[in-house]
N, C-alpha and C positions, 0 to 999 in steps of 0.2 A: 594551820598557819597560812597566812595570806601573803604571797609575794607580789610586789607591785613594781611597775616600771619606774624609771627615773622621773618621767613626766607625771605619773600618778603621785609619786612621793612629793614633788614640788607642789602639786595641787593640794595635797594634804596640808602642807605647811602654810600655803597661801590662804587656805580656807579656815585657818585658825584651829587646826587640830594637831595632834601629837603623832610623831613618827618614831618607830623603833628602828635603829640602824646600827651596823657594826662600826666600832671606832678602833683606834690603835690597840686598845687593851681589852675592852669589854663591850657589850651591847649598850647602846645609849638610847635615851629618850630625847627627842629634839622637837623644837617648835620655832616659829618666827618669834624672835625676842621682843618684837613690838606688839605682839598680840597677848595682852594680859590674860585673857580667858584661857588661851592655850597653855600659857605658863602655869596658871592655876590648876589645869588638868594634870600637868606633870607633878606638881606638888601633891595633889590628891593621890595619884597613882603610886607615888613613892612614899607617901605618908611622911613627907619631908617638911620641916618648918621653913617658912619663907625667910627667916632670919639668916639662914646659912648661905644664901646666894648660890649662883651657878656659874659655869664656864660658858663663854661664847667661843665658838670655833669657826674659823674662816678658812677659805681655800687659798687666800693670797694676802699679801701685805696690804694691797689696795682695799680689800674687803675689811681688814682690821682697822684701817686708817681712821674712820670716824671715831673710834673708841680710844684713839691715841692722842687726841687733841691736848695740847698743853705740855707734851713731852718735848725734851730737847732733841736736837738733831742727833746728838751722840747717843741718847737713850734709844731713839728709834733705830739707829744704825745697829746698836747692840742687839736689839730684838730681831731685826731683819737678819743679821748674821746667824743668830741662833736658830732661825726658822729655815735657813737654807741648808738643810741637812739631807742626808740620803735616807732612803726608805728603811735602811737597817738601823738607823738611830731613832731614838725616841724624840718626839716633839716636846718643846719646852713651853710650859704655861707661865705667863707673866701676870703679875698683879699690878695693875695700873690705876692711877687716881681716877675717880669718877669725873665725867664731864656730861654736858647736856645731851649727848647722843646716847647715853646709857639709860634705858628705862629704869625707873626707881625700884621696881620689883626684882630686877636682875641681881643686884648686888646684896640684897638682904640688909643686914645691919652693918655691913662693912662700908668703908670709905674708898674701897678699891673694887675693881672688877677683874676677873680672871679671863685672859685672852690667850688663844692658841691658834697659830696657823698650822693646820694639820698636814701631815704627809701621807695620810691614808687615802688611796686612790678613790675609793667609793665616796668618802666624805668630801673629798675635793670636788668630785663630779656633782654631788648633791648641792654643795654651796655655790658652785659655778652656775648650775642650772637654776637655783633659787635666786641668785643674784645678790647674795650677801651672807653675812655670818648667821649662824643659828645657835640656839641654846643646845648645850651638850651636857647631859647628866647621865650617870650610870642607870641602867634599867632596874637594878636591884632595889628592893625596899630600903628605906633609910634605916 
């Protein structure tokens, strides 16, 4: 097993490759959501059909904001309230309508995309250092 630093992890994401990292519940596979080739690698590794779609995980509401276009102020407030949780509580994943910020391959056959602001310290550090949301999918085969 190869352990890498935070900077190395960010370089993996920015270079269009896939990263394995711990999440709230399981080990995840992640990539830059805007790099279709990296996303295809995850699907191949997991033997997962593209139709299923994946979750995007962010470190903050600001990082999730591009994917929330078109939602009402009340809907965004409800999401923000659910994401301001303590480390002992589970993060909430929301399904939101697609908008132009969501790459077409991320949502699969669905008209919504799954978004979560994580409370996992390592994933938060990763997203902050990367500068945005990343794909998050369990590392186990489909």
